[in-house]
Residue, then its C-alpha position, 0 to 999 in steps of 0.5 A: m500500500k502506498v499512501i501520500i500525505i499532503g501537509g504535516v504539522a498536527g493532522g498529517a504528521t499524526a496520520a503518518a505515524r499512526l499508519r506506520r504503527l499499523d502497517e510496517s510495509a506501507e510506503i508513506i510519503i509526506l509532502e510539505r511545502t514549508g521547510y518544517v514538517s512537524y512543529a509546535n504551531c501553538g508555541l510559535p507566538y512565544f518565540l517572539s518574546g524569547v519565552i521559548a528561546d531555542e528555535g530548535k524547541l519548536t520542531l517536534q520531528t524532522p525529515a531525518s527523525f521521521k525516516e529514522r524512527f518511522n521509515i517515512d519519506v518526508r519531502v519538505r519544500n515539495e508542494a502538491v500542485a494538483i490531485d487527479p482522483d481518477a488517475k489517483t496521482v498527485t503532481v508535485r513541485r520542488l520549490e527549490d528549482g520549480s521542477e515537477y514530478t508525479e506520484d501515484y497513491d492507493a490512499l491520500v490524506y489531505a491535510p493542508g491546514a488553513r492560511a492566515t486570513r488577509p482581508d480584502m481591503p486596500g493595502a492588506d496584501d502588503e508584504r510588511i503586514l505580518t501574519m503567523r502560520t508557519v515557522e518561517d513566518t515566526f522567524r521573520i517577525r523575530q528577525l524584524i524585532e531584533a533588527r529594527n528594535p520596534r517601539t510600537a505595534i498594532v495587532v488587528g484581531g483579538g482571537f487566540i493568535g492576536l492575543e498571544v502575539a499582543e502579549n508576547l510583543v508587550e513582553a518584548g518591550i513593544a507598546v501594543t495597540l489591539l484593534q477589534r472589530s466587534d465589542q469583545v475579544l475571544r469569541p468562544l467566550d461570552r461577552d461578559m466573560a471576555s470583558l475580564i480579558h479586556n480588563k487584563l489587557r488594559a492593566a498590562g498596558v495594551d491599548l485595547r480598542l473595541g468596536t474599531p473596524v479596519v478598512g485599509y493599510e498603507r505605507p507611510g512614505e519611505g518609513e519602515g512602519m505601516r499605517v492602519i486606517t479605521e472605519e471611523g476615519g482614524v489613521l494609526e501608525a506603528d513600527l509593526v502591524f500584525i493581522g490575527l483575523g483567524t484562518t481560512p481553509d487552504t483548499v484550493l487544491a481540493k476545489e480544483a480536484g472536484i472534491e466537495l467543499g462546505r462552509k468557508g470552502a472547507v472540505v466535506v468529510d464523513d465520520h470516517m474522514r473520507t471526502s467525496a473522492p474515492d480513497i481520499y481522506a481529509v483532516g485538520d484545519a481544512v475540514e468541516i466537522v460537527n459540533s458535538v453539542s449542537g450537531q451543526k456543521a462547524l470549523i474548529p481549527l485546533a490541534g486536538p481535533a486535528n490529531k484525532q482526525g489524523r489517527i482516525a483517517a489512518n485507522n480507516i485506511c488500514g481497515i480499522d473501522d473508526v469514526y470521528t464524533g465531532s468536537l466540543g471546541s475545547s480551547i485555552v489561552k494564556v493572557f499575561d497571568l490570566t488563563a481563559a478556557a472554554t468548552g462546548l457551546n457559548s450563549s450565541g452558539a446555544k441560541a443559534a442551535g435553538i437550544d433552551f438554556d440558562s447559565v450560572v456564574l460562580r467564583p470559587a477559590s482555586h484551592a482551599t483558601y486557608y492554604p497559601g496562594s489561593s486565587s479566584i476562578t470565574m466560571k460560567v456554566l450553561f445548561e438546559p433548564a428542563t434536563g439539567r444537561i451541561i452544554g458549555a462552560q467557560a473559566l478564567g483565573k490564574e490557576e486550575v482553570a484547565k482542570q475545571v474546563d477539562v472536567f466539564a468537557t468530559a461531562i459534556t461528552a458523557g451527556m452528564t447533568a448538573a445532578d451528575l456534577e454534584d456526585l463527581d468524586l474529584a481529587y482533593a487536598p488543600p494545595f490543589s482544590s477544595a473538598k467541594s470542588p468548583v465543578n461540584m459547586a456548579g452542580f449544586i447551584i444549578e440543581n438549586l435553581r432547577a428545584g426552585r430553592v433559589k431564583q436568580f438574575h444576571w448582571d445585564d438585568v441590573a440596569g433594567l430593574p425598577r427603582d420606583g419602590s415596587i421591588t427591594l434591591l438588597d445588598t448583603r455585603t458588609e458596610g465596608e464592602y458596600a461603601r467601596g461600591h454598589y449599584d444605585g437603589t440598594v439597601n445595605i443589610p449585611l447577611d449576618s444581621l439579616r434575621g434580626r432586621l427582616d422587619e425593615l423589608d416589605a414582604s409583599k415586594p420581590v427582593y433582588v439580592n446581591c453580595q460580592v460573589g453570590l454565596r452570601g446572596y444565596i444564603a440570604c435568599r434562603i432566609l428570606m424565602a423561609h419567611g415568605f419573601d419572593c427572592y432573586n440572587l445576582t449570579g456571580g455577585y456584585g464583583f462580577y457585575r462591576e468587572v463586566l461593566e469595567g471591561l465593556s466600557 
């Protein structure tokens, strides 16, 4: 059996290695148009600041190591330029001299990845506009930093790559302006959770400008920098300009070969990773897959799914019946000393899928508070009210964030409900967690809501609550906390004084309670409900409300 693999990195390299482990006699050829076949794509931004100092650390496998360990023929700087599905051949161009040759195949794995998106606007194709997809791109930016010693940079786009590049440019001593078309960065997060990222970026010195669409780029005469023109007519100039607007499936070759394409030109595959062409499989950032929560078609250009898809394609080529069931889009990013992670659907995704949902916000400690070093984690968990099924989770904090989101990803994959979260037996010791873990706590809160033991309202409900005396707005924090900030119209009765001051409240009026993070508000609601009050608790508390408003301003 002869297998041609177009593209390396995550999907292609994984498919090649798995094929060899399954079939020692197969002839396996990887065609890679760049100079690197298997590298740490997600680690590239950290080379800019020197966090990853040794460029060799970015390379996971070389052509020589692939040959030595796996007996795989890796041909770098060899670009596939045509696929003939009928003849089962690939035309290849040697980029060193432009010569071409043809290889036949029994099976083909198409893993071209995705290219950095460049918008269709004046100046966007200028060679000075930087993007990052390959190791060569990263080396070029690093060399520019070392040679020019830039003082200013503009990053356009606040997705994963935009945030990581912005952080590493700041760490390299460069003043960064980050331009974002929409009103939030990091689209996998809900807007309220993203606002905490906004606060972190500004605190780190990033000039974050939300709602600032870019309409063009131009050179400033003979200078080495670039100008960025915004929709509102502003002109910004910087020594470096980087575009981080996401990726576009790089599927020109598939289109020319008549292979079926779907959303944004991504390759359509079945659950065995087979394309519409016989014996051609496709994996990685170039394929259209299924969101495993909503069941809808999706593009999820992440390394984890690409690796799984490469393995599954190899299994099926070797006669092992294996299927890909979709992706949750589990993702994580470092933003200075903050970690942000998400899995499953966010609010906009749930709405688009027509799923009835609610959410809770909680702010547990990363580990037992009496053990030194504890910090707060902000978590938002989406669930179906009727069933309690968990459909999404988001978390931000300085530590233990990945752990929480990974547990939620497992729970969503297993179809678990909030009641199941209550029963999870998770590892505990004071340096690592609390006896009631954050995931357990999310289950408790959701089940209390579903059982009617508490009702809630959200941060964006606060502004619309009447201040005409028809309801009571009750703040149960201490007098000192209340003095440091509160929203208008509230009455301050600290929780520990509440039972003795119930006569100050009108039991005929609904009571909307807040505390700092939500726990004292819940206890207050239980007290009030036991005395006949209709009570609602602010999910996430006043602290979350205040931070969201700051981040969105």
